[in-house]
DRENLUMSE-817639 format. One record per residue (C-alpha): residue number from 1; x, y, z. Coordinates in steps of 0.2 Angstrom, whole numbers, plus 5000, padded with zeros to 4 digits. Example, Ala and Ser with C-alpha at 12.3 -4.5 7.8 and 13.67 -1.06 7.14 Angstrom:
2
+-----+------+------+------+
| num |   px |   py |   pz |
+-----+------+------+------+
|   1 | 5062 | 4978 | 5039 |
|   2 | 5068 | 4995 | 5036 |
+-----+------+------+------+
This chain:
338
+-----+------+------+------+
| num |   px |   py |   pz |
+-----+------+------+------+
|   1 | 5748 | 5359 | 5803 |
|   2 | 5754 | 5364 | 5786 |
|   3 | 5750 | 5383 | 5781 |
|   4 | 5745 | 5385 | 5763 |
|   5 | 5747 | 5404 | 5755 |
|   6 | 5731 | 5403 | 5744 |
|   7 | 5725 | 5419 | 5733 |
|   8 | 5705 | 5418 | 5733 |
|   9 | 5701 | 5426 | 5718 |
|  10 | 5683 | 5425 | 5717 |
|  11 | 5668 | 5436 | 5711 |
|  12 | 5651 | 5442 | 5715 |
|  13 | 5645 | 5425 | 5710 |
|  14 | 5656 | 5414 | 5718 |
|  15 | 5662 | 5422 | 5734 |
|  16 | 5678 | 5422 | 5742 |
|  17 | 5670 | 5421 | 5758 |
|  18 | 5659 | 5405 | 5750 |
|  19 | 5676 | 5399 | 5745 |
|  20 | 5687 | 5402 | 5761 |
|  21 | 5673 | 5394 | 5771 |
|  22 | 5673 | 5377 | 5759 |
|  23 | 5693 | 5376 | 5762 |
|  24 | 5690 | 5380 | 5779 |
|  25 | 5681 | 5365 | 5782 |
|  26 | 5697 | 5353 | 5776 |
|  27 | 5706 | 5345 | 5792 |
|  28 | 5725 | 5345 | 5797 |
|  29 | 5727 | 5361 | 5785 |
|  30 | 5727 | 5381 | 5786 |
|  31 | 5726 | 5392 | 5775 |
|  32 | 5733 | 5409 | 5772 |
|  33 | 5722 | 5419 | 5761 |
|  34 | 5726 | 5433 | 5750 |
|  35 | 5709 | 5439 | 5741 |
|  36 | 5704 | 5448 | 5724 |
|  37 | 5689 | 5452 | 5721 |
|  38 | 5683 | 5452 | 5701 |
|  39 | 5669 | 5462 | 5695 |
|  40 | 5658 | 5448 | 5687 |
|  41 | 5645 | 5447 | 5683 |
|  42 | 5641 | 5467 | 5686 |
|  43 | 5655 | 5468 | 5672 |
|  44 | 5652 | 5457 | 5657 |
|  45 | 5668 | 5445 | 5656 |
|  46 | 5675 | 5445 | 5639 |
|  47 | 5692 | 5440 | 5631 |
|  48 | 5708 | 5444 | 5639 |
|  49 | 5725 | 5443 | 5630 |
|  50 | 5725 | 5424 | 5622 |
|  51 | 5711 | 5417 | 5637 |
|  52 | 5690 | 5418 | 5635 |
|  53 | 5676 | 5422 | 5646 |
|  54 | 5690 | 5431 | 5659 |
|  55 | 5688 | 5448 | 5669 |
|  56 | 5699 | 5461 | 5664 |
|  57 | 5712 | 5458 | 5678 |
|  58 | 5727 | 5453 | 5674 |
|  59 | 5736 | 5467 | 5686 |
|  60 | 5726 | 5464 | 5700 |
|  61 | 5732 | 5446 | 5699 |
|  62 | 5750 | 5449 | 5696 |
|  63 | 5751 | 5461 | 5712 |
|  64 | 5741 | 5446 | 5722 |
|  65 | 5752 | 5429 | 5716 |
|  66 | 5767 | 5433 | 5723 |
|  67 | 5771 | 5418 | 5736 |
|  68 | 5754 | 5409 | 5734 |
|  69 | 5755 | 5391 | 5731 |
|  70 | 5736 | 5388 | 5728 |
|  71 | 5724 | 5399 | 5718 |
|  72 | 5705 | 5397 | 5716 |
|  73 | 5695 | 5407 | 5705 |
|  74 | 5681 | 5408 | 5692 |
|  75 | 5684 | 5421 | 5681 |
|  76 | 5702 | 5426 | 5684 |
|  77 | 5713 | 5427 | 5665 |
|  78 | 5727 | 5416 | 5670 |
|  79 | 5737 | 5421 | 5655 |
|  80 | 5756 | 5419 | 5651 |
|  81 | 5759 | 5437 | 5657 |
|  82 | 5750 | 5433 | 5674 |
|  83 | 5759 | 5415 | 5674 |
|  84 | 5774 | 5425 | 5673 |
|  85 | 5771 | 5433 | 5688 |
|  86 | 5768 | 5417 | 5700 |
|  87 | 5783 | 5408 | 5701 |
|  88 | 5778 | 5400 | 5717 |
|  89 | 5761 | 5394 | 5709 |
|  90 | 5758 | 5374 | 5710 |
|  91 | 5739 | 5372 | 5709 |
|  92 | 5726 | 5380 | 5700 |
|  93 | 5708 | 5379 | 5702 |
|  94 | 5695 | 5386 | 5690 |
|  95 | 5678 | 5385 | 5697 |
|  96 | 5670 | 5381 | 5680 |
|  97 | 5665 | 5366 | 5669 |
|  98 | 5683 | 5370 | 5658 |
|  99 | 5696 | 5382 | 5660 |
| 100 | 5694 | 5393 | 5645 |
| 101 | 5700 | 5407 | 5656 |
| 102 | 5717 | 5398 | 5659 |
| 103 | 5731 | 5396 | 5648 |
| 104 | 5734 | 5378 | 5650 |
| 105 | 5748 | 5375 | 5640 |
| 106 | 5758 | 5390 | 5649 |
| 107 | 5752 | 5384 | 5666 |
| 108 | 5758 | 5366 | 5662 |
| 109 | 5775 | 5372 | 5654 |
| 110 | 5779 | 5379 | 5672 |
| 111 | 5773 | 5364 | 5682 |
| 112 | 5757 | 5372 | 5687 |
| 113 | 5742 | 5359 | 5689 |
| 114 | 5726 | 5365 | 5683 |
| 115 | 5710 | 5358 | 5689 |
| 116 | 5691 | 5363 | 5685 |
| 117 | 5674 | 5359 | 5694 |
| 118 | 5664 | 5349 | 5683 |
| 119 | 5647 | 5347 | 5686 |
| 120 | 5645 | 5362 | 5697 |
| 121 | 5629 | 5369 | 5687 |
| 122 | 5622 | 5353 | 5681 |
| 123 | 5607 | 5353 | 5691 |
| 124 | 5603 | 5373 | 5686 |
| 125 | 5607 | 5372 | 5668 |
| 126 | 5596 | 5356 | 5667 |
| 127 | 5580 | 5364 | 5676 |
| 128 | 5584 | 5380 | 5665 |
| 129 | 5584 | 5370 | 5650 |
| 130 | 5568 | 5362 | 5655 |
| 131 | 5560 | 5378 | 5658 |
| 132 | 5566 | 5386 | 5641 |
| 133 | 5559 | 5368 | 5633 |
| 134 | 5541 | 5369 | 5641 |
| 135 | 5540 | 5390 | 5639 |
| 136 | 5543 | 5387 | 5621 |
| 137 | 5531 | 5373 | 5618 |
| 138 | 5519 | 5383 | 5627 |
| 139 | 5523 | 5399 | 5620 |
| 140 | 5523 | 5408 | 5638 |
| 141 | 5530 | 5426 | 5634 |
| 142 | 5519 | 5428 | 5622 |
| 143 | 5503 | 5423 | 5634 |
| 144 | 5510 | 5434 | 5647 |
| 145 | 5513 | 5450 | 5635 |
| 146 | 5494 | 5449 | 5632 |
| 147 | 5491 | 5450 | 5649 |
| 148 | 5505 | 5464 | 5651 |
| 149 | 5495 | 5472 | 5636 |
| 150 | 5476 | 5472 | 5647 |
| 151 | 5469 | 5458 | 5635 |
| 152 | 5461 | 5442 | 5639 |
| 153 | 5466 | 5430 | 5623 |
| 154 | 5453 | 5418 | 5626 |
| 155 | 5453 | 5414 | 5607 |
| 156 | 5472 | 5408 | 5611 |
| 157 | 5465 | 5391 | 5614 |
| 158 | 5460 | 5387 | 5596 |
| 159 | 5470 | 5372 | 5590 |
| 160 | 5480 | 5383 | 5578 |
| 161 | 5485 | 5394 | 5590 |
| 162 | 5487 | 5382 | 5607 |
| 163 | 5505 | 5374 | 5610 |
| 164 | 5509 | 5356 | 5613 |
| 165 | 5515 | 5345 | 5627 |
| 166 | 5530 | 5334 | 5629 |
| 167 | 5519 | 5319 | 5634 |
| 168 | 5523 | 5307 | 5619 |
| 169 | 5533 | 5319 | 5611 |
| 170 | 5552 | 5313 | 5605 |
| 171 | 5566 | 5323 | 5612 |
| 172 | 5582 | 5322 | 5604 |
| 173 | 5597 | 5329 | 5615 |
| 174 | 5613 | 5333 | 5607 |
| 175 | 5626 | 5330 | 5619 |
| 176 | 5624 | 5318 | 5635 |
| 177 | 5637 | 5323 | 5649 |
| 178 | 5632 | 5329 | 5667 |
| 179 | 5617 | 5340 | 5662 |
| 180 | 5612 | 5330 | 5646 |
| 181 | 5608 | 5317 | 5657 |
| 182 | 5598 | 5326 | 5671 |
| 183 | 5587 | 5332 | 5656 |
| 184 | 5583 | 5315 | 5648 |
| 185 | 5579 | 5310 | 5667 |
| 186 | 5565 | 5323 | 5667 |
| 187 | 5560 | 5320 | 5649 |
| 188 | 5556 | 5304 | 5653 |
| 189 | 5547 | 5307 | 5669 |
| 190 | 5535 | 5317 | 5658 |
| 191 | 5531 | 5302 | 5646 |
| 192 | 5544 | 5308 | 5631 |
| 193 | 5554 | 5296 | 5621 |
| 194 | 5572 | 5301 | 5620 |
| 195 | 5583 | 5300 | 5608 |
| 196 | 5603 | 5304 | 5611 |
| 197 | 5616 | 5309 | 5600 |
| 198 | 5634 | 5311 | 5608 |
| 199 | 5651 | 5303 | 5599 |
| 200 | 5658 | 5299 | 5615 |
| 201 | 5643 | 5289 | 5620 |
| 202 | 5643 | 5269 | 5617 |
| 203 | 5627 | 5264 | 5627 |
| 204 | 5614 | 5274 | 5636 |
| 205 | 5602 | 5270 | 5652 |
| 206 | 5587 | 5263 | 5648 |
| 207 | 5572 | 5270 | 5640 |
| 208 | 5584 | 5282 | 5629 |
| 209 | 5589 | 5277 | 5612 |
| 210 | 5607 | 5282 | 5604 |
| 211 | 5606 | 5287 | 5586 |
| 212 | 5615 | 5298 | 5573 |
| 213 | 5613 | 5316 | 5569 |
| 214 | 5604 | 5315 | 5557 |
| 215 | 5590 | 5302 | 5560 |
| 216 | 5590 | 5310 | 5578 |
| 217 | 5585 | 5327 | 5568 |
| 218 | 5571 | 5319 | 5556 |
| 219 | 5564 | 5310 | 5573 |
| 220 | 5564 | 5322 | 5586 |
| 221 | 5548 | 5335 | 5588 |
| 222 | 5560 | 5343 | 5600 |
| 223 | 5579 | 5347 | 5598 |
| 224 | 5590 | 5352 | 5614 |
| 225 | 5610 | 5357 | 5614 |
| 226 | 5622 | 5349 | 5628 |
| 227 | 5638 | 5348 | 5617 |
| 228 | 5653 | 5355 | 5619 |
| 229 | 5659 | 5368 | 5609 |
| 230 | 5675 | 5363 | 5600 |
| 231 | 5682 | 5367 | 5582 |
| 232 | 5671 | 5349 | 5579 |
| 233 | 5655 | 5355 | 5585 |
| 234 | 5657 | 5374 | 5582 |
| 235 | 5642 | 5377 | 5567 |
| 236 | 5634 | 5359 | 5569 |
| 237 | 5618 | 5364 | 5567 |
| 238 | 5614 | 5376 | 5552 |
| 239 | 5602 | 5376 | 5539 |
| 240 | 5603 | 5359 | 5531 |
| 241 | 5600 | 5353 | 5547 |
| 242 | 5586 | 5362 | 5552 |
| 243 | 5578 | 5357 | 5537 |
| 244 | 5579 | 5338 | 5542 |
| 245 | 5567 | 5343 | 5560 |
| 246 | 5548 | 5338 | 5558 |
| 247 | 5539 | 5355 | 5551 |
| 248 | 5534 | 5364 | 5566 |
| 249 | 5548 | 5357 | 5578 |
| 250 | 5554 | 5366 | 5591 |
| 251 | 5573 | 5371 | 5597 |
| 252 | 5584 | 5374 | 5613 |
| 253 | 5600 | 5379 | 5615 |
| 254 | 5608 | 5382 | 5633 |
| 255 | 5625 | 5375 | 5629 |
| 256 | 5634 | 5387 | 5618 |
| 257 | 5631 | 5399 | 5602 |
| 258 | 5643 | 5393 | 5593 |
| 259 | 5634 | 5376 | 5592 |
| 260 | 5621 | 5387 | 5580 |
| 261 | 5619 | 5396 | 5566 |
| 262 | 5606 | 5410 | 5575 |
| 263 | 5602 | 5416 | 5556 |
| 264 | 5597 | 5400 | 5549 |
| 265 | 5586 | 5397 | 5564 |
| 266 | 5578 | 5414 | 5562 |
| 267 | 5573 | 5409 | 5545 |
| 268 | 5567 | 5393 | 5551 |
| 269 | 5556 | 5401 | 5561 |
| 270 | 5551 | 5414 | 5550 |
| 271 | 5544 | 5402 | 5537 |
| 272 | 5537 | 5389 | 5551 |
| 273 | 5550 | 5374 | 5549 |
| 274 | 5551 | 5380 | 5568 |
| 275 | 5535 | 5382 | 5578 |
| 276 | 5546 | 5388 | 5593 |
| 277 | 5565 | 5390 | 5600 |
| 278 | 5573 | 5396 | 5616 |
| 279 | 5590 | 5403 | 5620 |
| 280 | 5600 | 5404 | 5636 |
| 281 | 5617 | 5407 | 5624 |
| 282 | 5621 | 5418 | 5608 |
| 283 | 5633 | 5420 | 5595 |
| 284 | 5637 | 5435 | 5601 |
| 285 | 5636 | 5441 | 5620 |
| 286 | 5629 | 5453 | 5623 |
| 287 | 5615 | 5450 | 5612 |
| 288 | 5618 | 5467 | 5600 |
| 289 | 5601 | 5479 | 5598 |
| 290 | 5599 | 5475 | 5580 |
| 291 | 5599 | 5457 | 5583 |
| 292 | 5584 | 5446 | 5572 |
| 293 | 5582 | 5437 | 5588 |
| 294 | 5572 | 5452 | 5595 |
| 295 | 5559 | 5452 | 5583 |
| 296 | 5557 | 5435 | 5577 |
| 297 | 5543 | 5425 | 5581 |
| 298 | 5539 | 5412 | 5596 |
| 299 | 5558 | 5413 | 5604 |
| 300 | 5559 | 5412 | 5621 |
| 301 | 5576 | 5419 | 5630 |
| 302 | 5588 | 5422 | 5642 |
| 303 | 5604 | 5432 | 5646 |
| 304 | 5616 | 5416 | 5649 |
| 305 | 5609 | 5412 | 5668 |
| 306 | 5606 | 5395 | 5666 |
| 307 | 5618 | 5391 | 5680 |
| 308 | 5613 | 5406 | 5691 |
| 309 | 5607 | 5397 | 5706 |
| 310 | 5615 | 5399 | 5725 |
| 311 | 5616 | 5380 | 5725 |
| 312 | 5628 | 5382 | 5710 |
| 313 | 5642 | 5393 | 5718 |
| 314 | 5641 | 5383 | 5733 |
| 315 | 5644 | 5368 | 5722 |
| 316 | 5658 | 5376 | 5715 |
| 317 | 5666 | 5380 | 5733 |
| 318 | 5664 | 5363 | 5737 |
| 319 | 5671 | 5356 | 5722 |
| 320 | 5685 | 5366 | 5722 |
| 321 | 5689 | 5363 | 5741 |
| 322 | 5690 | 5344 | 5736 |
| 323 | 5703 | 5348 | 5722 |
| 324 | 5712 | 5357 | 5735 |
| 325 | 5711 | 5342 | 5747 |
| 326 | 5716 | 5331 | 5731 |
| 327 | 5730 | 5341 | 5728 |
| 328 | 5737 | 5343 | 5746 |
| 329 | 5737 | 5323 | 5747 |
| 330 | 5747 | 5321 | 5732 |
| 331 | 5732 | 5313 | 5721 |
| 332 | 5724 | 5320 | 5706 |
| 333 | 5707 | 5329 | 5708 |
| 334 | 5692 | 5325 | 5698 |
| 335 | 5693 | 5340 | 5688 |
| 336 | 5712 | 5338 | 5683 |
| 337 | 5714 | 5346 | 5665 |
| 338 | 5733 | 5347 | 5667 |
+-----+------+------+------+
């Protein structure tokens, strides 16, 4: 039976014991584990050298990597400096949708295969997007605050004060990957009409209409962002795009803060162009104390927690184990990126 020297660089969400348990299920192989526990999410991630969204733990990884063939991590900063200290590393699994914390070109140059765990948080993120959408439509934070303040605001039943429904509404989804597809199914179940804009999609399931971005914005009562952040999509929704939406529309962003001009969004909220908005992601994280979002009307916000479910953590471990199994068998893993 082959023994594989393996580094588990988990954290307080995707735990090392979870990763070890999933890898331990693989037949006809044993693992010699070395472990590093990274501080995320108790300590926020950030930029580390040339990689993004990583824990500041280069030295810990450098100390642990000699002799390691396989590494599994979520927030480990696999920078060029770290990779230089890993001459035996041949396979690296990043337990995320994309390996933003890995210098992929540097890994490829050193003959290291890099894989991610696509879809690990699709269910959680889709459910969270729908939750935020409903919370914005019905202005749930405002209603809760009235009760916390000792008020019983039956006047909020008035026509000019109450919210809207998804049943019969037109919902536009920008991005139609694993998360967007799940949101679309839920929207159809609610009785909404669903429009989708995604340049990589040429056909949509029954009941879903593919459209251009401007047409989607003009026709949608609710717009939800599910696109990846690239140079092409950065800032794709700004003042001009928000002005295309029907007055009183609702905007939801659970994808990446860089997709959206938040100042323009607050302007739209203050003018009534948007009746409500909901966000799990922001242009700067953590959200600065003086952010206009904190005083904007009718906003629902959560601190980048859309994927935070126990099922997501377990799914990340199982997908990572499948990737390691594929590597050991000489096959390309599903999430191979380089």
